[in-house]
C-alpha positions as CSV (number, residue, x, y, z in Angstrom):
1,M,191.0,-140.5,68.8
2,S,192.5,-137.5,71.1
3,S,193.6,-138.5,75.1
4,Q,190.6,-135.7,75.4
5,A,188.0,-137.4,74.1
6,M,189.2,-140.7,75.8
7,N,189.8,-139.5,79.1
8,G,187.1,-136.9,79.1
9,P,187.1,-133.0,79.4
10,T,190.4,-131.8,81.6
11,T,190.6,-129.2,84.2
12,P,192.2,-126.2,82.5
13,T,195.3,-125.0,85.0
14,I,195.8,-121.5,85.2
15,A,199.4,-120.2,85.5
16,F,199.3,-116.9,87.4
17,F,202.3,-114.0,86.3
18,P,204.4,-113.7,89.4
19,L,204.1,-111.0,91.3
20,A,208.0,-110.9,92.2
21,N,208.5,-110.5,88.4
22,R,206.0,-107.7,87.7
23,R,208.8,-105.3,87.4
24,D,207.0,-102.1,87.4
25,L,204.9,-103.2,90.7
26,V,207.8,-104.2,92.6
27,R,209.8,-100.7,91.7
28,R,206.6,-98.3,92.2
29,S,206.0,-100.4,95.6
30,A,209.4,-99.8,96.6
31,I,209.8,-96.4,95.8
32,E,206.3,-95.4,97.5
33,L,207.4,-97.7,100.6
34,D,210.6,-95.9,100.9
35,R,208.3,-92.6,100.5
36,L,206.5,-93.4,103.8
37,N,207.5,-93.9,107.3
38,G,206.4,-95.6,110.3
39,Y,202.7,-95.9,110.4
40,A,202.1,-94.7,106.8
41,A,204.7,-97.2,105.6
42,T,203.1,-100.3,107.6
43,E,199.3,-99.6,106.2
44,F,200.8,-99.1,102.6
45,W,202.6,-102.6,102.7
46,K,199.5,-104.4,104.4
47,A,197.1,-103.1,102.0
48,T,199.8,-103.6,99.3
49,C,199.9,-107.4,100.1
50,R,196.6,-108.2,101.3
51,G,194.9,-106.6,97.8
52,L,197.5,-108.5,95.5
53,G,197.0,-111.8,97.7
54,N,193.2,-110.9,97.1
55,E,193.6,-109.9,94.0
56,L,195.1,-113.9,93.1
57,L,192.7,-115.6,95.4
58,E,189.8,-114.1,93.6
59,L,191.7,-115.4,89.9
60,G,191.6,-118.8,91.4
61,C,195.1,-118.8,93.0
62,P,195.4,-121.5,95.8
63,E,196.0,-120.1,98.8
64,D,199.1,-122.0,99.1
65,E,200.0,-120.7,96.4
66,M,198.8,-117.2,96.8
67,R,201.0,-116.8,100.4
68,A,204.4,-118.0,98.5
69,E,203.6,-115.7,95.7
70,I,202.8,-112.8,98.2
71,M,206.5,-113.8,100.1
72,D,208.0,-113.9,96.8
73,F,206.8,-110.2,95.9
74,Q,207.9,-108.7,99.1
75,A,211.8,-110.5,99.1
76,A,211.7,-108.7,95.6
77,V,210.2,-105.3,96.7
78,Q,213.3,-105.5,99.9
79,V,215.6,-105.8,96.8
80,E,214.3,-103.4,95.0
81,L,214.8,-101.4,98.2
82,M,218.2,-102.0,99.0
83,W,219.2,-101.4,94.9
84,L,217.5,-97.6,95.3
85,H,219.7,-97.1,98.3
86,R,222.8,-98.1,96.7
87,E,221.9,-95.9,93.5
88,E,221.6,-93.3,96.2
89,A,224.8,-93.9,98.5
90,A,227.3,-94.0,94.5
91,Q,226.0,-90.5,93.6
92,G,227.1,-89.2,97.0
């Protein structure tokens, strides 16, 4: 007899693909954030992070995990911004 049959049905767990590993999203966000300045940059960033957070919550991601995902995403975008500027500096 299977363990599921003995213990009853189990609640499936959902694994969320880490936002920080979504390279295309990180790169696009960094490029757009770099292009903008001041209020427009702040609004873009808030809207992006809120939208991603809401998307995770709607998929059933626990709030504490969602917050950690957003923080990791923000760090990945920051690193990408540094790489963008490093490439520009190398080109002269």
